[in-house]
C-alpha positions as CSV (number, residue, x, y, z in Angstrom):
1,M,-53.9,-35.5,-0.7
2,I,-53.2,-32.4,-2.5
3,T,-52.4,-32.7,-6.3
4,V,-50.0,-30.2,-7.8
5,P,-51.5,-28.8,-11.0
6,P,-49.5,-29.7,-14.1
7,T,-48.9,-26.0,-14.9
8,M,-47.2,-25.6,-11.5
9,M,-45.0,-28.7,-12.2
10,E,-44.1,-27.3,-15.6
11,M,-43.2,-23.9,-14.0
12,W,-40.8,-25.5,-11.5
13,T,-39.3,-27.7,-14.2
14,A,-38.6,-24.6,-16.2
15,V,-37.0,-22.8,-13.2
16,G,-34.8,-25.7,-12.5
17,S,-33.8,-25.9,-16.1
18,M,-32.9,-22.2,-16.1
19,I,-30.8,-22.6,-13.0
20,A,-28.9,-25.5,-14.3
21,S,-28.3,-23.6,-17.5
22,F,-27.1,-20.5,-15.6
23,M,-24.6,-22.7,-13.5
24,F,-23.4,-24.4,-16.6
25,F,-22.6,-21.2,-18.4
26,S,-21.1,-19.7,-15.4
27,A,-18.7,-22.6,-15.1
28,I,-17.8,-22.3,-18.7
29,I,-17.1,-18.5,-18.3
30,R,-15.0,-19.1,-15.2
31,Q,-12.8,-21.7,-16.9
32,Y,-12.5,-20.5,-20.5
33,C,-13.2,-16.7,-20.5
34,P,-10.3,-14.3,-20.0
35,Y,-10.0,-12.7,-16.7
36,E,-10.7,-9.2,-18.1
37,L,-13.9,-10.4,-19.7
38,R,-15.1,-12.0,-16.5
39,R,-14.5,-8.8,-14.6
40,Y,-16.4,-6.9,-17.3
41,L,-19.3,-9.2,-17.2
42,E,-19.5,-9.2,-13.3
43,K,-19.3,-5.5,-13.3
44,H,-22.3,-5.1,-15.6
45,T,-24.3,-7.8,-13.9
46,E,-23.9,-6.1,-10.6
47,R,-25.1,-2.9,-12.2
48,L,-28.2,-4.7,-13.5
49,M,-28.9,-6.3,-10.1
50,S,-28.6,-3.0,-8.3
51,F,-31.8,-1.8,-9.9
52,F,-33.8,-4.6,-8.1
53,H,-31.7,-4.8,-4.9
54,P,-32.3,-1.9,-2.5
55,Y,-29.2,-2.7,-0.3
56,I,-25.8,-1.0,-0.5
57,Q,-22.7,-3.0,0.4
58,I,-19.2,-1.5,1.6
59,S,-16.1,-3.8,1.8
60,I,-13.2,-3.1,4.0
61,H,-10.2,-5.3,3.1
62,E,-7.4,-6.4,5.4
63,F,-4.5,-5.2,3.2
64,N,-3.9,-2.1,1.0
65,G,-1.7,-1.6,-2.0
66,S,1.0,-3.8,-3.5
67,H,3.1,-4.1,-0.3
68,L,0.4,-5.9,1.7
69,K,0.4,-3.3,4.5
70,R,-2.4,-4.1,6.9
71,S,-5.2,-1.6,6.7
72,G,-5.9,0.6,9.7
73,A,-9.5,0.7,8.8
74,Y,-9.8,-3.1,8.9
75,A,-8.1,-3.2,12.2
76,A,-10.5,-0.6,13.6
77,V,-13.5,-2.4,12.3
78,E,-12.2,-5.7,13.7
79,A,-11.8,-4.1,17.2
80,Y,-15.2,-2.5,17.0
81,L,-16.9,-5.8,16.2
82,S,-15.0,-7.7,18.7
83,A,-16.2,-5.3,21.4
84,N,-19.8,-4.6,20.2
85,T,-21.2,-7.3,17.9
86,S,-19.2,-10.5,18.5
87,K,-21.4,-11.4,21.3
88,E,-24.1,-12.3,18.8
89,A,-21.7,-14.4,16.7
90,K,-21.9,-18.2,17.0
91,R,-18.4,-18.9,15.6
92,L,-15.6,-16.8,17.0
93,K,-11.8,-16.7,16.6
94,A,-9.4,-15.7,19.3
95,E,-6.1,-14.0,18.4
96,A,-3.3,-12.4,20.3
97,F,-2.1,-9.4,18.4
98,K,1.4,-8.0,18.7
99,D,0.4,-4.8,20.7
100,S,-2.4,-6.3,22.6
101,N,-2.1,-7.6,26.2
102,K,-5.0,-10.0,25.9
103,L,-6.8,-12.3,23.6
104,V,-9.1,-10.5,21.1
105,L,-12.3,-12.3,20.0
106,S,-13.7,-11.6,16.6
107,M,-16.0,-13.1,14.0
108,D,-14.9,-16.2,12.3
109,E,-14.9,-16.3,8.5
110,Y,-18.3,-16.2,6.8
111,E,-20.0,-15.3,9.9
112,K,-22.7,-12.6,10.0
113,V,-23.9,-10.2,12.8
114,T,-26.3,-7.3,13.0
115,D,-25.8,-3.9,14.4
116,E,-28.0,-0.9,14.9
117,F,-27.3,2.8,14.7
118,L,-29.9,5.6,15.3
119,G,-32.7,3.3,14.3
120,A,-30.9,2.0,11.2
121,K,-30.2,-1.7,11.0
122,V,-26.9,-2.8,9.4
123,W,-25.3,-6.2,8.7
124,W,-21.6,-7.1,9.0
125,A,-20.3,-10.2,7.3
126,S,-16.7,-11.5,7.3
127,G,-15.2,-13.4,4.3
128,K,-11.9,-14.0,2.7
129,I,-10.5,-14.1,-0.9
130,A,-8.6,-17.3,-1.8
131,P,-5.6,-17.1,-4.0
132,Q,-6.5,-16.9,-7.7
133,A,-5.6,-20.1,-9.7
134,G,-4.2,-20.1,-13.1
135,P,-2.6,-17.3,-15.2
136,M,-3.6,-13.8,-14.5
137,P,-2.0,-10.3,-14.9
138,M,0.6,-9.2,-12.3
139,S,-1.7,-6.4,-11.1
140,Y,-4.1,-9.1,-9.9
141,Q,-1.7,-11.5,-8.3
142,R,-2.5,-12.4,-4.7
143,E,-0.2,-13.6,-2.0
144,G,-2.2,-15.9,0.2
145,E,-5.7,-15.4,1.5
146,R,-7.0,-11.9,2.1
147,R,-9.8,-11.3,4.7
148,Y,-12.4,-8.5,4.5
149,Y,-15.4,-7.3,6.2
150,K,-18.6,-6.4,4.3
151,L,-21.1,-3.8,5.5
152,S,-24.8,-4.0,4.2
153,F,-27.5,-1.5,4.8
154,H,-30.7,-0.2,3.0
155,K,-30.0,2.6,0.6
156,R,-32.4,5.0,2.4
157,Y,-29.7,5.2,5.2
158,R,-26.9,5.9,2.7
159,E,-25.9,9.4,4.0
160,M,-26.1,8.6,7.6
161,I,-24.2,5.3,7.3
162,T,-21.3,6.7,5.1
163,E,-20.8,9.8,7.2
164,D,-21.9,9.2,10.8
165,Y,-21.9,5.4,11.4
166,L,-18.5,4.7,9.8
167,E,-17.0,7.6,11.7
168,H,-18.4,6.1,14.9
169,V,-17.1,2.7,14.0
170,M,-13.6,4.1,13.3
171,K,-13.5,6.1,16.5
172,T,-14.8,3.4,18.7
173,G,-12.5,0.7,17.1
174,K,-9.4,2.9,17.5
175,E,-10.2,3.6,21.1
176,T,-10.7,-0.2,21.7
177,I,-7.3,-0.8,20.1
178,R,-5.6,1.9,22.3
179,R,-7.3,0.5,25.5
180,N,-6.1,-3.1,24.8
181,R,-2.6,-2.5,23.4
182,Q,0.4,-3.3,25.3
183,R,2.1,-0.1,26.4
184,K,5.9,0.4,26.3
185,L,8.8,2.0,28.0
186,Y,11.4,3.2,25.4
187,T,15.1,4.4,26.0
188,N,17.6,5.5,23.6
189,S,21.3,4.2,23.6
190,T,24.5,4.5,21.8
191,S,24.6,0.9,20.7
192,Y,22.9,1.4,17.4
193,R,25.9,3.5,16.1
194,W,27.7,0.3,15.5
195,L,24.9,-1.9,14.4
196,S,23.9,-1.1,10.9
197,L,21.0,-3.5,10.8
198,K,19.2,-2.0,13.7
199,Q,15.9,-0.6,12.5
200,T,15.2,1.9,15.3
201,M,17.0,4.3,17.5
202,W,14.9,3.1,20.5
203,S,14.8,0.0,22.4
204,H,11.8,-0.9,24.6
205,I,10.4,-3.2,27.3
206,V,6.8,-3.6,28.5
207,F,5.6,-0.7,30.6
208,E,4.1,-2.1,33.8
209,H,4.6,0.6,36.5
210,P,1.6,0.4,38.8
211,A,1.6,4.0,40.1
212,T,-1.8,5.9,39.7
213,F,-3.1,9.3,40.9
214,D,-5.1,7.5,43.6
215,T,-1.9,6.1,45.2
216,M,0.0,9.4,45.0
217,A,0.7,11.4,48.2
218,M,-0.6,14.7,47.2
219,E,-3.4,17.2,48.2
220,P,-6.6,16.2,46.5
221,E,-7.3,19.7,44.9
222,K,-3.8,19.8,43.4
223,K,-4.1,16.2,42.2
224,Q,-7.5,16.8,40.6
225,D,-6.2,19.9,38.9
226,I,-3.4,17.9,37.2
227,I,-5.8,15.1,36.1
228,D,-8.2,17.7,34.6
229,D,-5.4,19.3,32.7
230,L,-4.2,16.0,31.2
231,L,-7.7,14.8,30.3
232,T,-8.5,18.2,28.6
233,F,-5.3,17.9,26.6
234,S,-6.0,14.4,25.5
235,N,-9.4,15.5,24.1
236,S,-8.4,18.7,22.5
237,R,-7.3,17.8,19.0
238,D,-9.8,19.9,17.3
239,F,-9.0,22.9,19.7
240,Y,-5.2,22.7,18.8
241,A,-6.0,22.5,15.1
242,R,-8.3,25.4,15.3
243,I,-5.7,27.8,17.1
244,G,-2.9,26.6,14.8
245,K,-0.7,25.1,17.5
246,A,1.0,21.7,17.5
247,W,-0.9,19.1,19.6
248,K,1.6,18.8,22.5
249,R,2.1,19.9,26.1
250,G,5.0,20.5,28.3
251,Y,5.2,19.7,32.1
252,L,8.0,20.8,34.4
253,L,8.1,18.7,37.5
254,Y,10.4,20.2,40.3
255,G,11.1,19.7,43.8
256,P,13.6,18.0,46.2
257,P,14.7,14.4,45.7
258,G,12.2,11.8,46.9
259,T,9.1,13.9,46.3
260,G,7.6,11.6,43.6
261,K,8.5,13.1,40.3
262,S,9.2,9.7,38.5
263,T,6.0,8.4,40.2
264,M,4.0,11.4,38.8
265,I,5.2,10.4,35.3
266,A,4.1,6.9,35.6
267,A,0.7,8.0,36.9
268,M,0.3,10.3,33.9
269,A,1.1,7.4,31.5
270,N,-1.4,5.1,33.2
271,L,-4.1,7.8,33.2
272,L,-3.8,8.4,29.5
273,R,-2.5,5.0,28.5
274,Y,0.4,6.6,26.7
275,D,3.8,5.1,25.9
276,V,6.9,6.5,27.7
277,Y,10.1,7.6,26.0
278,D,12.8,8.0,28.6
279,L,15.3,10.2,26.7
280,E,18.9,10.1,27.9
281,L,20.5,13.3,26.6
282,T,24.1,12.2,27.4
283,A,23.7,9.4,24.9
284,V,22.7,11.7,22.1
285,K,25.6,12.7,19.8
286,D,24.3,16.0,18.6
287,N,21.3,18.1,17.6
288,S,20.7,16.1,14.4
289,E,20.5,12.8,16.2
290,L,18.1,14.4,18.7
291,R,15.9,15.4,15.9
292,K,16.0,11.9,14.5
293,L,15.0,10.4,17.9
294,L,12.0,12.8,18.0
295,I,10.7,11.8,14.6
296,E,10.8,8.0,15.6
297,T,8.5,8.7,18.6
298,T,4.9,7.9,18.2
299,S,1.7,9.9,19.1
300,K,0.0,9.2,22.4
301,S,3.4,9.2,24.2
302,I,5.2,10.9,27.0
303,I,8.8,12.1,26.2
304,V,10.7,12.3,29.5
305,I,14.0,13.9,30.3
306,E,14.7,13.3,34.0
307,D,17.2,15.6,36.1
308,I,17.6,17.9,33.1
309,D,19.9,20.2,35.2
310,C,22.3,17.2,35.5
311,S,22.1,15.8,31.9
312,L,24.1,18.4,30.0
313,D,25.4,21.9,30.4
314,L,22.0,23.4,29.6
315,T,21.7,25.6,32.7
316,G,22.1,28.6,30.4
317,Q,24.0,30.9,32.8
318,R,24.5,33.3,29.9
319,K,27.5,35.8,29.9
320,K,26.7,39.5,29.9
321,K,27.9,41.4,26.8
322,G,30.3,43.6,28.9
323,D,32.1,40.7,30.6
324,K,35.3,40.9,28.5
325,C,37.4,38.9,31.0
326,E,35.3,35.9,30.7
327,E,35.0,36.1,26.9
328,L,38.8,36.2,26.7
329,E,39.2,33.3,29.1
330,E,36.8,31.3,26.8
331,M,38.8,32.1,23.8
332,M,42.1,31.0,25.5
333,K,40.5,27.7,26.4
334,A,39.2,27.1,22.9
335,E,42.7,27.9,21.5
336,A,44.3,25.5,23.9
337,S,41.8,22.7,23.1
338,R,42.6,23.1,19.3
339,K,46.2,22.6,19.9
340,E,45.7,19.4,22.0
341,P,45.5,16.0,20.2
342,K,42.0,15.2,19.2
343,E,40.3,12.1,20.7
344,D,37.5,10.2,19.2
345,N,35.1,10.5,22.1
346,M,31.4,10.1,22.0
347,S,30.5,13.1,24.3
348,S,27.2,14.8,23.5
349,R,27.2,17.9,21.6
350,V,23.5,18.8,22.1
351,T,23.0,22.4,22.6
352,L,20.4,24.5,24.3
353,S,19.2,25.7,20.9
354,G,18.9,22.1,19.7
355,L,16.9,21.2,22.8
356,L,14.5,24.1,22.4
357,N,13.8,23.2,18.8
358,F,13.2,19.7,20.0
359,I,10.5,20.9,22.3
360,D,8.6,23.5,20.2
361,G,10.4,23.7,16.7
362,L,9.0,22.8,13.4
363,W,9.9,19.2,13.9
364,S,8.0,18.9,17.1
365,A,4.6,19.0,15.3
366,S,5.2,15.7,13.6
367,G,3.0,12.9,15.1
368,G,0.9,15.0,17.5
369,E,-0.6,14.1,20.9
370,R,2.7,14.1,22.8
371,I,3.6,15.3,26.3
372,I,7.1,16.4,27.1
373,V,8.1,16.2,30.7
374,F,11.2,17.7,32.3
375,T,12.1,16.9,35.9
376,T,14.6,18.8,38.0
377,N,15.7,19.2,41.7
378,Y,16.8,22.8,41.2
379,V,14.5,24.6,38.9
380,E,16.4,28.0,39.5
381,K,19.4,26.5,37.7
382,L,17.6,26.1,34.3
383,D,17.7,28.7,31.6
384,P,14.5,30.8,31.5
385,A,14.2,30.0,27.8
386,L,13.7,26.3,28.7
387,T,11.1,26.8,31.3
388,R,9.0,29.5,29.9
389,R,5.3,29.1,29.2
390,G,4.7,27.7,25.7
391,R,7.5,25.3,26.2
392,M,6.9,24.0,29.7
393,D,3.2,24.9,29.8
394,K,2.5,23.6,33.3
395,H,4.9,23.8,36.2
396,I,4.1,21.3,39.0
397,E,6.0,21.7,42.3
398,L,6.3,18.4,44.1
399,S,7.3,19.3,47.6
400,Y,7.6,17.7,51.1
401,C,4.9,15.5,52.3
402,S,1.8,17.1,53.8
403,F,-0.7,15.6,56.2
404,E,-3.1,15.0,53.3
405,G,-0.4,13.2,51.4
406,F,0.3,11.2,54.6
407,K,-3.2,10.0,54.8
408,V,-3.0,8.6,51.2
409,L,0.2,6.7,52.0
410,V,-1.0,5.3,55.3
411,K,-4.2,4.0,53.5
412,N,-2.0,2.4,50.8
413,Y,0.6,0.9,53.1
414,L,-1.4,0.0,56.2
415,G,-5.0,0.0,55.0
416,I,-6.3,2.4,57.7
417,E,-8.0,5.8,57.5
418,A,-8.0,6.9,61.2
419,H,-5.8,6.3,64.3
420,P,-5.2,8.1,67.5
421,M,-1.6,8.8,66.5
422,F,-2.7,10.9,63.4
423,E,-3.0,14.0,65.5
424,S,0.7,13.8,66.8
425,I,1.8,13.1,63.2
426,R,-0.1,16.1,61.9
427,Q,1.4,18.5,64.5
428,L,5.0,17.2,63.8
429,M,4.4,17.6,59.9
430,E,3.5,21.1,60.4
431,V,6.9,22.0,61.9
432,T,9.2,19.5,59.9
433,K,10.0,18.7,56.3
434,I,10.0,15.1,55.2
435,T,9.7,13.6,51.7
436,P,7.0,11.2,50.7
437,A,9.7,8.7,50.1
438,D,10.8,8.9,53.8
439,V,7.2,8.6,55.0
440,A,6.6,5.5,52.8
441,E,9.8,3.9,54.0
442,N,8.8,4.3,57.7
443,L,5.3,3.1,57.0
444,M,6.6,0.0,55.2
445,P,6.2,-3.2,57.4
446,K,9.6,-4.7,57.9
447,S,8.3,-8.1,59.0
448,A,5.0,-10.1,59.4
449,K,5.0,-9.0,63.1
450,D,5.0,-5.2,62.3
451,D,1.3,-3.8,62.8
452,A,0.0,-0.5,62.0
453,E,0.8,1.0,65.5
454,K,4.5,0.0,65.3
455,C,4.8,1.5,61.7
456,L,3.2,4.8,62.9
457,L,5.6,4.9,65.9
458,N,8.5,4.5,63.4
459,L,7.2,7.5,61.5
460,I,6.8,9.6,64.6
461,R,10.4,8.7,65.7
462,A,11.6,9.8,62.3
463,L,9.7,13.1,62.3
464,K,11.1,13.9,65.9
465,E,14.6,13.3,64.6
466,V,14.1,15.7,61.6
467,K,12.7,18.2,64.0
468,H,15.5,17.9,66.4
469,D,18.1,18.2,63.5
470,L,16.2,21.3,62.3
471,E,16.3,22.9,65.7
472,E,20.1,22.5,65.9
473,V,20.7,24.0,62.5
474,E,18.5,27.1,63.0
475,P,20.4,28.6,66.0
476,A,23.7,27.9,64.3
477,A,22.4,29.9,61.3
478,E,21.2,32.7,63.4
479,D,24.7,33.0,65.3
480,A,26.8,32.9,62.0
481,P,26.1,36.5,60.8
482,L,26.6,37.8,64.4
483,Q,30.1,36.2,64.7
484,G,31.0,37.5,61.3
485,K,29.9,41.1,62.4
486,Q,32.1,40.9,65.7
487,E,35.1,39.9,63.7
488,V,34.7,42.9,61.4
489,E,34.4,45.3,64.2
490,K,37.4,44.0,66.2
491,P,39.9,46.7,66.5
492,I,43.2,46.2,64.5
């Protein structure tokens, strides 16, 4: 049996007595000392301990300021830890956030995990601050519990952690939030004009459109070009800042009805995981209201104006300066309208100038990372100022269905990649014009008995009908000028 020397026993007794005395005086200080004095003592005690403690701590609190606004840094750290280090934690909490479409797992209170960055080991700990009891200054009042994360690391890694690691945490955390958030489809309406309590000019639903570039009927080369352009834009924040240009890009989608313009917008949103703002110009009162709508849009979004040639009188068929007759006619119409009784209508007074400022004016730079999309069936009707490069940076023509587009659709609808009828379909498509919407409708099984062969026969029948109609129209078009010429040359 080992006997403890008396000197060792006395030493442990002294240590125990010191600890007891320290705890006693700490309790006295917490209970009777003023709050300011306690803060002063804690501050200098921490300075004294820092000489012997080689580790540095950084705290990230959940709320900032007096208004208890949730910190973006805290949310990013929480997302980073949930994706990277929560696998090591033994106690987790699951939360469903407002803008997330799934449960997010994160460390529970007072849990601790480790992380490693470029050979440096760091520790993350979660905690919370309970409401302070007893009288205290207004500036230190707390409303409920406030959570925080504490990062600890050795002081030799100070520069690397504070500059590189924290930037890595913020970037990864924000990307995780963006990936998990629930995307929305917004629309503007006139109802807010009579509802003074409405907080926003946009209303929204969850964006759940399933379209992707993989399911779009388009030539692979053209499709890849659009994808590369979109991804380059989304990763070009520093480039736009360097060249002094607002971080936005305009896309003009044009082509006949049924060629997939709306589907293209949904595919763009799903590729970049952006929200969609469907702007109805006829519901906008004037240019000032249009500007307010722009301010309320967020970054990482697509602002869409569909069928812009039909929305308002923005076709911009500008009058020539020498056309005095038309100017006089306009003046007479304006005078007549002033004499008529005024009616309180809600017609839109958005002008072409207001829309141009909306696209690339000073206000368009607010927020950043926006895509503006116009769609039209008749691009030649639009004013050149509206479609020029710099406003609509990329023009995308969505035309009739090609054989490559057909192969995408038949794989989506029927699950086949080859069939003996494909050659007949290819030959017919080379001499006819049919939209992807019409091709998809003919490939759609109408009942459980419809197999791939029947659907392909339906498509061949539709292509032959289009070809027959085209052959009837072309001779009539060729004969029309000849008949007119004979009538002119007929002797009087």
